[in-house]
VOPAGU-2260 file (C-alpha; in pm, 1 decimal, decimal comma):
REM VOPAGU-2260
SITE   aa  ch    i         X         Y         Z
SITE  MET   A    0   -1960,9    2149,1    3049,6
SITE  GLY   A    1   -1895,1    2168,9    3419,2
SITE  SER   A    2   -2029,8    1943,6    3691,8
SITE  ILE   A    3   -1971,8    1893,5    4061,8
SITE  SER   A    4   -1896,3    1547,5    4196,6
SITE  GLY   A    5   -1818,0    1500,9    4563,8
SITE  GLY   A    6   -1732,4    1867,4    4607,8
SITE  ILE   A    7   -1480,4    1862,4    4319,2
SITE  ILE   A    8   -1547,0    2082,3    4017,8
SITE  VAL   A    9   -1494,3    1881,5    3698,7
SITE  ARG   A   10   -1461,8    2072,4    3372,4
SITE  ILE   A   11   -1432,7    1815,5    3096,0
SITE  LYS   A   12   -1558,8    1841,4    2740,5
SITE  VAL   A   13   -1550,3    1523,7    2535,7
SITE  LEU   A   14   -1553,2    1588,6    2160,7
SITE  GLN   A   15   -1595,5    1311,7    1907,6
SITE  HIS   A   16   -1583,8    1332,8    1529,0
SITE  GLU   A   17   -1836,7    1105,5    1361,6
SITE  VAL   A   18   -1570,4    1011,5    1106,0
SITE  ASN   A   19   -1201,2     963,2    1182,5
SITE  GLN   A   20   -1039,4    1260,3    1008,9
SITE  GLY   A   21    -693,4    1217,1    1154,8
SITE  ASN   A   22    -489,2    1351,8    1441,4
SITE  TYR   A   23    -437,8    1707,5    1316,6
SITE  VAL   A   24    -804,1    1772,2    1236,2
SITE  ALA   A   25    -883,8    1662,0    1592,2
SITE  ARG   A   26    -616,1    1893,8    1732,4
SITE  ASN   A   27    -754,1    2186,8    1534,1
SITE  THR   A   28   -1101,0    2114,4    1671,2
SITE  GLY   A   29    -957,3    2121,9    2021,2
SITE  LEU   A   30    -771,9    2448,0    1957,6
SITE  ALA   A   31   -1088,9    2608,5    1822,8
SITE  ILE   A   32   -1310,5    2515,1    2116,4
SITE  ALA   A   33   -1058,8    2567,6    2398,7
SITE  ARG   A   34   -1127,2    2864,7    2625,5
SITE  GLY   A   35    -850,1    2839,4    2881,2
SITE  ARG   A   36    -542,4    3060,0    2897,8
SITE  TYR   A   37    -314,6    2769,7    2805,6
SITE  ILE   A   38    -356,1    2455,4    2594,7
SITE  ALA   A   39    -165,5    2136,1    2680,1
SITE  VAL   A   40     -99,2    1886,9    2399,0
SITE  MET   A   41     -78,0    1515,5    2467,3
SITE  ASP   A   42    -136,5    1182,9    2293,1
SITE  SER   A   43    -388,0     937,9    2435,9
SITE  ASP   A   44    -139,7     657,1    2502,0
SITE  ASP   A   45     122,1     869,9    2680,7
SITE  ILE   A   46     153,2     929,3    3055,0
SITE  ALA   A   47     174,5    1282,8    3196,3
SITE  LEU   A   48     363,9    1306,6    3523,9
SITE  PRO   A   49     169,7    1463,9    3814,6
SITE  ASN   A   50     365,4    1790,8    3806,9
SITE  ARG   A   51     351,6    1843,6    3430,6
SITE  LEU   A   52      74,8    2104,3    3414,0
SITE  GLN   A   53     197,4    2295,1    3719,0
SITE  LEU   A   54     554,1    2323,0    3588,8
SITE  GLN   A   55     447,5    2451,9    3249,2
SITE  VAL   A   56     176,5    2685,4    3378,4
SITE  ASP   A   57     422,6    2837,3    3625,5
SITE  PHE   A   58     676,2    2887,2    3347,1
SITE  LEU   A   59     430,7    3053,4    3108,8
SITE  ASN   A   60     295,3    3272,2    3389,5
SITE  SER   A   61     645,7    3401,2    3458,5
SITE  HIS   A   62     745,7    3433,4    3088,8
SITE  PRO   A   63     459,7    3626,5    2923,3
SITE  LYS   A   64     638,7    3660,1    2587,7
SITE  VAL   A   65     681,2    3283,1    2544,8
SITE  GLY   A   66     399,8    3125,6    2343,6
SITE  CYS   A   67     497,9    2758,4    2359,1
SITE  VAL   A   68     691,2    2551,4    2610,8
SITE  GLY   A   69     794,5    2188,0    2580,8
SITE  ALA   A   70     987,6    1964,7    2819,0
SITE  LEU   A   71    1173,6    1635,9    2843,7
SITE  ALA   A   72    1000,2    1306,8    2774,0
SITE  GLU   A   73    1104,9     956,2    2869,0
SITE  MET   A   74    1035,9     698,0    2601,5
SITE  ILE   A   75     888,9     373,8    2732,6
SITE  TYR   A   76     799,7      40,1    2577,5
SITE  GLU   A   77     437,7     -76,0    2555,6
SITE  ASN   A   78     484,6    -257,3    2887,8
SITE  GLY   A   79     600,9      64,0    3058,4
SITE  LYS   A   80     970,8     -27,3    3072,6
SITE  PRO   A   81    1200,4     277,7    3019,3
SITE  PHE   A   82    1369,4     303,5    2679,1
SITE  LYS   A   83    1549,9     637,6    2646,8
SITE  LEU   A   84    1526,6    1002,7    2747,6
SITE  ILE   A   85    1442,0    1250,2    2471,5
SITE  ARG   A   86    1650,5    1567,3    2508,4
SITE  TYR   A   87    1625,4    1883,7    2301,0
SITE  PRO   A   88    1775,7    2235,1    2327,9
SITE  SER   A   89    1613,6    2461,6    2587,0
SITE  SER   A   90    1674,7    2814,9    2454,3
SITE  TYR   A   91    1451,5    2982,7    2195,7
SITE  SER   A   92    1741,8    3074,1    1968,6
SITE  LYS   A   93    1876,2    2720,6    1960,1
SITE  LEU   A   94    1533,4    2559,1    1924,4
SITE  LYS   A   95    1443,9    2782,6    1632,1
SITE  THR   A   96    1775,7    2702,4    1463,9
SITE  TYR   A   97    1757,6    2326,6    1516,3
SITE  LEU   A   98    1405,0    2315,6    1372,0
SITE  PHE   A   99    1576,1    2398,3    1042,9
SITE  ARG   A  100    1706,3    2041,3    1049,8
SITE  THR   A  101    1432,1    1844,4    1223,5
SITE  MET   A  102    1177,4    1841,9    1503,7
SITE  SER   A  103    1337,0    1994,3    1815,1
SITE  LEU   A  104    1058,5    1959,7    2068,8
SITE  SER   A  105     875,1    1654,0    2192,7
SITE  HIS   A  106     533,5    1752,7    2058,0
SITE  PRO   A  107     322,0    1563,8    2317,7
SITE  THR   A  108     490,2    1771,4    2591,8
SITE  ILE   A  109     409,4    2119,3    2462,7
SITE  MET   A  110     183,5    2377,2    2625,4
SITE  LEU   A  111      60,6    2670,6    2415,4
SITE  ARG   A  112     -53,4    3021,8    2502,1
SITE  ARG   A  113    -400,7    3035,9    2346,8
SITE  LYS   A  114    -399,3    3416,7    2309,4
SITE  PHE   A  115    -102,9    3393,1    2070,3
SITE  LEU   A  116    -264,6    3117,6    1864,7
SITE  GLU   A  117    -569,5    3337,8    1812,2
SITE  LYS   A  118    -367,0    3652,1    1745,7
SITE  TYR   A  119    -155,2    3487,9    1473,5
SITE  LYS   A  120    -427,0    3248,7    1350,4
SITE  LEU   A  121    -212,1    2941,0    1410,4
SITE  ARG   A  122    -355,1    2597,9    1336,1
SITE  TYR   A  123    -211,5    2267,7    1213,6
SITE  ASN   A  124    -178,8    2240,4     835,4
SITE  THR   A  125    -371,2    1918,4     775,8
SITE  ARG   A  126    -233,7    1886,2     422,5
SITE  LEU   A  127     108,4    1807,8     570,1
SITE  LYS   A  128       7,6    1459,0     669,2
SITE  TYR   A  129     231,2    1311,1     944,1
SITE  ALA   A  130     449,4    1625,9     973,8
SITE  ALA   A  131     200,1    1902,6    1055,6
SITE  ASP   A  132     331,6    1923,8    1412,6
SITE  TYR   A  133     681,2    1997,8    1279,1
SITE  GLU   A  134     556,8    2271,3    1044,4
SITE  PHE   A  135     327,2    2414,1    1314,9
SITE  LEU   A  136     620,7    2468,8    1550,5
SITE  VAL   A  137     833,5    2621,4    1273,7
SITE  ARG   A  138     554,8    2874,7    1215,9
SITE  CYS   A  139     525,9    2941,7    1588,4
SITE  THR   A  140     892,4    3046,7    1601,3
SITE  ARG   A  141     821,1    3319,1    1344,4
SITE  PHE   A  142     580,6    3495,4    1582,6
SITE  PHE   A  143     694,8    3432,4    1939,6
SITE  PRO   A  144     964,6    3260,0    2147,9
SITE  ILE   A  145     934,5    2890,2    2227,2
SITE  ARG   A  146    1123,6    2713,7    2505,4
SITE  ASN   A  147    1198,2    2372,2    2649,9
SITE  LEU   A  148    1203,9    2292,3    3021,1
SITE  GLU   A  149    1477,6    2064,1    3149,1
SITE  ASP   A  150    1227,5    1862,8    3351,1
SITE  ILE   A  151    1076,1    1526,6    3261,2
SITE  VAL   A  152     699,8    1579,0    3235,6
SITE  LEU   A  153     582,9    1287,8    3022,7
SITE  LYS   A  154     634,8     921,4    2944,7
SITE  TYR   A  155     609,8     869,5    2569,0
SITE  ARG   A  156     489,4     521,2    2480,1
SITE  MET   A  157     648,3     338,3    2186,1
SITE  HIS   A  158     435,2      88,6    1999,0
SITE  SER   A  159     414,4     -71,0    1657,0
SITE  GLN   A  160     118,5     134,4    1534,7
SITE  GLN   A  161     281,5     475,6    1572,7
SITE  ILE   A  162     306,9     694,6    1263,1
SITE  SER   A  163     684,1     695,2    1302,6
SITE  SER   A  164     680,7     314,5    1280,4
SITE  SER   A  165     408,4     231,4    1027,9
SITE  LYS   A  166     426,2     532,1     794,6
SITE  ARG   A  167     797,8     612,8     791,9
SITE  LYS   A  168     826,8     693,9     422,8
SITE  GLU   A  169     523,8     921,9     420,4
SITE  GLN   A  170     634,6    1094,8     737,4
SITE  GLY   A  171     978,7    1148,4     586,3
SITE  PHE   A  172     828,7    1287,5     266,0
SITE  PHE   A  173     620,6    1548,2     448,3
SITE  ALA   A  174     903,2    1635,9     687,8
SITE  ASP   A  175    1120,6    1700,0     380,8
SITE  LEU   A  176     856,0    1942,3     252,0
SITE  VAL   A  177     887,5    2137,1     577,6
SITE  ARG   A  178    1266,8    2143,3     546,1
SITE  LEU   A  179    1249,3    2271,6     188,6
SITE  GLN   A  180     982,5    2524,4     283,1
SITE  GLN   A  181    1222,5    2677,4     536,7
SITE  LEU   A  182    1491,7    2690,7     269,7
SITE  LYS   A  183    1284,7    2950,5      83,0
SITE  ASP   A  184    1371,8    3205,2     353,0
SITE  PHE   A  185    1731,5    3206,6     226,9
SITE  ASN   A  186    1648,1    3340,6    -122,0
SITE  LEU   A  187    1893,0    3098,8    -286,5
SITE  ASN   A  188    1676,8    2955,2    -566,6
SITE  PRO   A  189    1824,8    2604,6    -527,8
SITE  SER   A  190    1825,4    2356,2    -814,9
SITE  LYS   A  191    1671,6    2009,9    -775,8
SITE  SER   A  192    2014,9    1864,8    -707,2
SITE  ASP   A  193    2081,9    2137,9    -448,2
SITE  SER   A  194    1753,9    2057,3    -274,0
SITE  ALA   A  195    1829,0    1684,6    -277,6
SITE  LEU   A  196    2175,2    1748,2    -134,3
SITE  HIS   A  197    2030,0    1978,3     131,3
SITE  LEU   A  198    1786,9    1710,9     248,0
SITE  LYS   A  199    2065,3    1454,8     272,4
SITE  LEU   A  200    2274,3    1696,7     478,0
SITE  MET   A  201    1988,6    1779,8     712,9
SITE  LYS   A  202    1913,3    1410,9     768,7
SITE  GLY   A  203    2279,8    1319,3     804,8
SITE  VAL   A  204    2274,1    1032,1     556,5
SITE  TYR   A  205    2560,6     891,8     351,0
SITE  LEU   A  206    2705,7    1119,9      80,9
SITE  ASN   A  207    2932,1     992,2    -193,5
SITE  ASP   A  208    3262,0    1169,9    -262,2
SITE  VAL   A  209    3115,8    1406,5    -524,3
SITE  GLU   A  210    2823,0    1502,1    -300,2
SITE  LEU   A  211    3054,9    1554,1      -6,0
SITE  HIS   A  212    3267,5    1796,2    -209,0
SITE  ARG   A  213    2955,4    1987,0    -321,3
SITE  SER   A  214    2823,6    2004,2      34,5
SITE  ILE   A  215    3101,7    2240,7     144,8
SITE  ASP   A  216    2995,8    2499,5    -111,5
SITE  TRP   A  217    2628,7    2454,7     -27,4
SITE  LEU   A  218    2680,3    2498,3     346,5
SITE  ASN   A  219    2885,5    2812,0     284,5
SITE  GLN   A  220    2598,7    2950,6      76,1
SITE  LEU   A  221    2363,6    2890,9     368,4
SITE  LEU   A  222    2600,4    3059,1     612,9
SITE  ASP   A  223    2645,5    3363,1     388,1
SITE  ALA   A  224    2270,1    3397,9     333,3
SITE  ASN   A  225    2202,5    3369,5     705,4
SITE  ASP   A  226    2460,0    3641,2     776,9
SITE  ARG   A  227    2279,5    3871,0     533,4
SITE  LEU   A  228    1921,9    3791,6     628,5
SITE  LYS   A  229    1963,2    3731,6    1004,8
SITE  ILE   A  230    1730,7    3429,3    1001,6
SITE  PHE   A  231    1903,2    3234,6    1279,4
SITE  ASN   A  232    2156,5    3308,7    1549,1
SITE  PRO   A  233    2482,3    3288,0    1346,5
SITE  ASN   A  234    2671,9    3093,3    1612,7
SITE  HIS   A  235    2396,4    2837,2    1660,9
SITE  PHE   A  236    2347,7    2804,1    1286,1
SITE  TYR   A  237    2719,5    2748,9    1229,4
SITE  ASP   A  238    2725,4    2486,1    1506,1
SITE  LEU   A  239    2426,0    2306,3    1354,8
SITE  LEU   A  240    2575,5    2292,2    1005,3
SITE  LYS   A  241    2910,6    2182,9    1148,6
SITE  ILE   A  242    2742,5    1894,2    1330,8
SITE  ASN   A  243    2570,2    1786,6    1010,2
SITE  LEU   A  244    2889,6    1814,3     807,7
SITE  ASN   A  245    3085,8    1610,1    1061,9
SITE  THR   A  246    2814,8    1344,1    1048,9
SITE  VAL   A  247    2823,9    1302,3     670,7
SITE  VAL   A  248    3206,0    1313,5     664,9
SITE  ARG   A  249    3216,8    1032,8     919,5
SITE  LYS   A  250    2965,5     826,0     722,5
SITE  ASN   A  251    3151,9     888,1     397,4
SITE  ASN   A  252    3468,8     756,3     558,1
SITE  LEU   A  253    3348,8     395,7     564,7
SITE  GLY   A  254    3556,9     126,0     728,0
SITE  GLY   A  255    3643,7      32,7    1084,1
SITE  TRP   A  256    3319,0     -80,4    1245,7
SITE  SER   A  257    3115,4     -28,6     927,0
SITE  ILE   A  258    3151,4    -176,9     580,9
SITE  GLU   A  259    3414,9      -1,9     373,3
SITE  LYS   A  260    3391,8     164,8      33,7
SITE  GLU   A  261    3544,1    -134,4    -147,4
SITE  LEU   A  262    3255,4    -352,2     -29,3
SITE  LEU   A  263    3003,2     -89,4    -138,0
SITE  ARG   A  264    3172,8     -61,3    -479,0
SITE  TYR   A  265    3183,2    -442,0    -512,1
SITE  ILE   A  266    2809,6    -477,6    -443,5
SITE  ASN   A  267    2724,2    -201,0    -689,8
SITE  GLU   A  268    2935,7    -363,1    -961,7
SITE  LYS   A  269    2787,5    -708,1    -897,8
SITE  PHE   A  270    2436,9    -564,8    -887,2
SITE  PRO   A  271    2421,0    -253,5   -1108,5
SITE  LYS   A  272    2042,1    -246,7   -1075,5
SITE  LYS   A  273    1862,9    -181,3    -748,1
SITE  ILE   A  274    1831,2    -494,7    -535,1
SITE  SER   A  275    1696,1    -585,5    -191,8
SITE  ILE   A  276    1963,8    -657,6      70,3
SITE  LEU   A  277    1891,3    -844,6     393,4
SITE  GLU   A  278    2143,8    -713,3     644,3
SITE  PHE   A  279    2233,8    -867,1     979,9
SITE  GLY   A  280    2338,5    -565,4    1188,7
SITE  SER   A  281    2302,4    -201,1    1086,1
SITE  GLY   A  282    2534,1      98,1    1093,6
SITE  ALA   A  283    2686,8     377,8     888,4
SITE  GLY   A  284    2723,8     134,8     600,0
SITE  THR   A  285    2346,0      93,5     592,6
SITE  ASP   A  286    2305,0     458,1     493,4
SITE  ALA   A  287    2554,0     407,1     210,6
SITE  LEU   A  288    2371,3      98,0      84,0
SITE  LEU   A  289    2037,6     279,2      96,1
SITE  GLN   A  290    2160,6     529,8    -160,4
SITE  PHE   A  291    2161,5     251,1    -419,7
SITE  HIS   A  292    1950,8     -37,3    -290,8
SITE  GLN   A  293    1661,1    -139,8     -71,0
SITE  VAL   A  294    1775,0    -264,8     269,8
SITE  ILE   A  295    1604,7    -476,6     534,3
SITE  SER   A  296    1804,9    -470,7     857,9
SITE  ILE   A  297    1791,9    -705,9    1155,2
SITE  GLU   A  298    1912,3    -506,4    1456,4
SITE  HIS   A  299    1948,6    -622,7    1816,4
SITE  SER   A  300    1972,9    -273,0    1968,8
SITE  SER   A  301    1632,7    -118,0    2038,2
SITE  ILE   A  302    1776,9     234,4    2016,1
SITE  PHE   A  303    1944,2     167,9    1679,8
SITE  ALA   A  304    1632,3      -6,9    1549,4
SITE  PHE   A  305    1412,2     285,7    1650,9
SITE  ASN   A  306    1638,4     555,7    1506,1
SITE  ARG   A  307    1736,9     376,6    1185,4
SITE  GLY   A  308    1389,3     239,7    1133,1
SITE  ARG   A  309    1280,6     584,8    1020,5
SITE  SER   A  310    1471,1     543,0     693,5
SITE  HIS   A  311    1403,6     178,4     605,9
SITE  ASN   A  312    1263,7    -153,2     727,2
SITE  CYS   A  313    1465,1    -220,5    1042,9
SITE  ILE   A  314    1351,7    -526,7    1237,3
SITE  HIS   A  315    1423,9    -514,1    1609,9
SITE  SER   A  316    1537,5    -859,4    1717,8
SITE  PRO   A  317    1669,8    -889,8    2075,9
SITE  LEU   A  318    1956,6   -1133,4    2124,6
SITE  ILE   A  319    1863,1   -1476,7    2259,5
SITE  ASN   A  320    2154,0   -1695,5    2370,2
SITE  GLY   A  321    2398,9   -1465,3    2193,3
SITE  TRP   A  322    2223,3   -1435,4    1856,4
SITE  TYR   A  323    1915,6   -1280,5    1699,4
SITE  ASN   A  324    1575,4   -1423,3    1785,3
SITE  PRO   A  325    1542,8   -1716,2    1537,8
SITE  GLU   A  326    1172,6   -1641,6    1481,0
SITE  ASP   A  327    1260,0   -1287,5    1368,8
SITE  VAL   A  328    1529,0   -1422,1    1135,8
SITE  LYS   A  329    1288,6   -1678,4     990,6
SITE  CYS   A  330    1033,8   -1405,2     914,5
SITE  ALA   A  331    1302,1   -1180,9     763,0
SITE  LEU   A  332    1428,4   -1459,8     537,0
SITE  GLU   A  333    1075,9   -1498,0     399,1
SITE  LEU   A  334    1086,9   -1137,9     273,6
SITE  LYS   A  335    1208,5   -1082,2     -81,4
SITE  HIS   A  336    1585,9   -1032,3     -89,5
SITE  ASP   A  337    1862,7   -1071,9    -348,0
SITE  LEU   A  338    2166,7   -1063,1    -120,1
SITE  ILE   A  339    2245,2   -1131,5     245,8
SITE  LEU   A  340    2506,1    -923,7     429,5
SITE  VAL   A  341    2630,7   -1060,7     762,7
SITE  ASP   A  342    2775,4    -774,2     967,2
SITE  GLY   A  343    2636,1    -844,0    1313,4
SITE  PRO   A  344    2577,9    -895,3    1598,5
SITE  PRO   A  345    2890,2    -713,6    1718,9
SITE  GLY   A  346    3184,4    -872,4    1895,1
SITE  ASN   A  347    3215,2   -1250,3    1899,8
SITE  ARG   A  348    2840,4   -1309,9    1891,6
SITE  ARG   A  349    2826,5   -1377,9    1517,5
SITE  SER   A  350    2907,2   -1740,4    1597,1
SITE  GLY   A  351    2541,2   -1777,2    1694,8
SITE  ILE   A  352    2453,5   -1812,8    1327,5
SITE  LEU   A  353    2616,4   -2157,2    1332,2
SITE  ASN   A  354    2353,7   -2277,1    1582,3
SITE  HIS   A  355    2076,1   -2185,7    1338,7
SITE  LEU   A  356    2205,0   -2305,1    1001,2
SITE  SER   A  357    1874,8   -2482,3     936,8
SITE  LEU   A  358    1718,3   -2139,3     880,1
SITE  PHE   A  359    1942,5   -2097,7     574,9
SITE  HIS   A  360    1893,5   -2439,1     409,6
SITE  ASN   A  361    1679,1   -2286,0     135,8
SITE  THR   A  362    1903,8   -1984,1      83,6
SITE  LYS   A  363    2018,4   -1955,8    -277,4
SITE  VAL   A  364    2113,2   -1587,0    -291,6
SITE  PRO   A  365    2476,1   -1475,7    -240,2
SITE  VAL   A  366    2590,5   -1411,6     116,6
SITE  ILE   A  367    2859,9   -1158,6     212,3
SITE  PHE   A  368    3047,7   -1190,3     541,3
SITE  ASP   A  369    3233,9    -877,9     653,4
SITE  ASP   A  370    3548,8    -856,4     872,1
SITE  MET   A  371    3737,6   -1153,3     729,6
SITE  ASP   A  372    4064,0   -1023,4     876,3
SITE  ARG   A  373    3938,8   -1150,1    1212,7
SITE  ASP   A  374    4021,8   -1519,0    1249,4
SITE  ASN   A  375    3705,3   -1601,1    1444,5
SITE  ASP   A  376    3476,2   -1435,8    1188,6
SITE  ARG   A  377    3655,1   -1609,8     903,0
SITE  ALA   A  378    3614,6   -1947,1    1074,1
SITE  ILE   A  379    3241,3   -1879,6    1114,7
SITE  MET   A  380    3210,4   -1796,9     745,3
SITE  GLU   A  381    3403,4   -2107,9     637,3
SITE  LYS   A  382    3187,7   -2338,8     850,8
SITE  PHE   A  383    2870,7   -2170,7     720,1
SITE  CYS   A  384    2985,4   -2236,1     362,2
SITE  ALA   A  385    3096,1   -2592,9     430,0
SITE  GLU   A  386    2770,6   -2690,8     601,5
SITE  LEU   A  387    2542,9   -2526,5     342,6
SITE  ASN   A  388    2743,2   -2611,9      28,3
SITE  PHE   A  389    2858,5   -2257,1     -52,0
SITE  ARG   A  390    3189,1   -2157,7    -207,2
SITE  PHE   A  391    3358,5   -1833,1    -112,3
SITE  GLU   A  392    3598,6   -1572,4    -244,8
SITE  ILE   A  393    3793,3   -1333,2     -20,9
SITE  ILE   A  394    3809,8    -972,3    -143,9
SITE  PHE   A  395    4062,3    -737,3      12,9
SITE  GLY   A  396    3976,9    -372,5      70,1
SITE  LYS   A  397    4198,6     -87,7     184,6
SITE  ILE   A  398    4111,8    -139,4     550,4
SITE  LYS   A  399    3970,2    -490,0     584,6
SITE  SER   A  400    3847,0    -785,9     379,8
SITE  PHE   A  401    3515,2    -958,8     317,4
SITE  ALA   A  402    3391,5   -1288,8     173,4
SITE  TYR   A  403    3151,9   -1325,8    -119,4
SITE  CYS   A  404    2978,7   -1662,6     -85,4
SITE  THR   A  405    2764,7   -1833,0    -350,7
SITE  LYS   A  406    2574,7   -2161,3    -358,6
SITE  ASN   A  407    2750,1   -2448,5    -536,8
SITE  GLY   A  408    2569,3   -2591,1    -835,4
């Protein structure tokens, strides 16, 4: 409905479902009732910059074949403080290719050409709970070009109630369905193990040595099929698969900053059944542990906590006086766990644990300290054990050593 207030024409329609049917049902209602040339998508808690609509309208006006345009978004905390800039490819060919792996547009920034949505009968698939936006954009690329502007048009607010925070496992499950759905275009008839390997490759998680060897053959099958079927730009597709392969190779090559394979093997031999590990600090080794066990990570970096929190329970705990927030640690220690792994904070800040030994007075599970080749870290471990009545054993790996500490008595 339109009204005039103070000489300004206001055209606002407020639609309200009597029952909360979810985000995608609401979006479909909006798409069905919209009558404008373009449709802008946005979440209620985000902030559109003043030039957002003008930039995207101008672009779509000058690119009549493009049916969807996104842009850059700046992630902000609940208090409005900047967090990080979300960047994605800008060209249609690259966007389409990178959607094979994961979401390649910031969905709250997109503007759609309504005529194309009607022509191709495009709506959100509400059965794909928490990943319908991903699948919607994949389908869009099958009918018309999509693009990304290199302008910041939106501030994307992070908060604890987001789907990506509270429903990580479900979101991951439905996103995997979209990845496997795209795999059907390659006419490869993959086995269950092939599909499982493919998902690991696309998500860049840890692969063991056998999986890593198999991945070379699988990626070559994808490249050959793409050459035959012309699904994606061959250069962009090769680059994407190369990036993913390099990621899993790096994660397979544990050691250095992360835990090494000897520590992973040691834990798996000590605990042949799945256990819950409370980990101080997260990294490439976390992905390796997650292949066998449940992991709860305490992470001081907000960026690491946000990114890694999509795969498991990653508690963001900012450093206070050189160590994790004691209240966060106290809450984490109350969660069920069978083993503690101390691999953070980085640098010489691990000594902060010695100022909070009272938090560990009731700890009876084994504790592993990594990086025992470093004199300072070894001294921290020895004082921890002496004060809390633990004994320790040093195990030497190929690259570095670690301590396995158990309660006396």
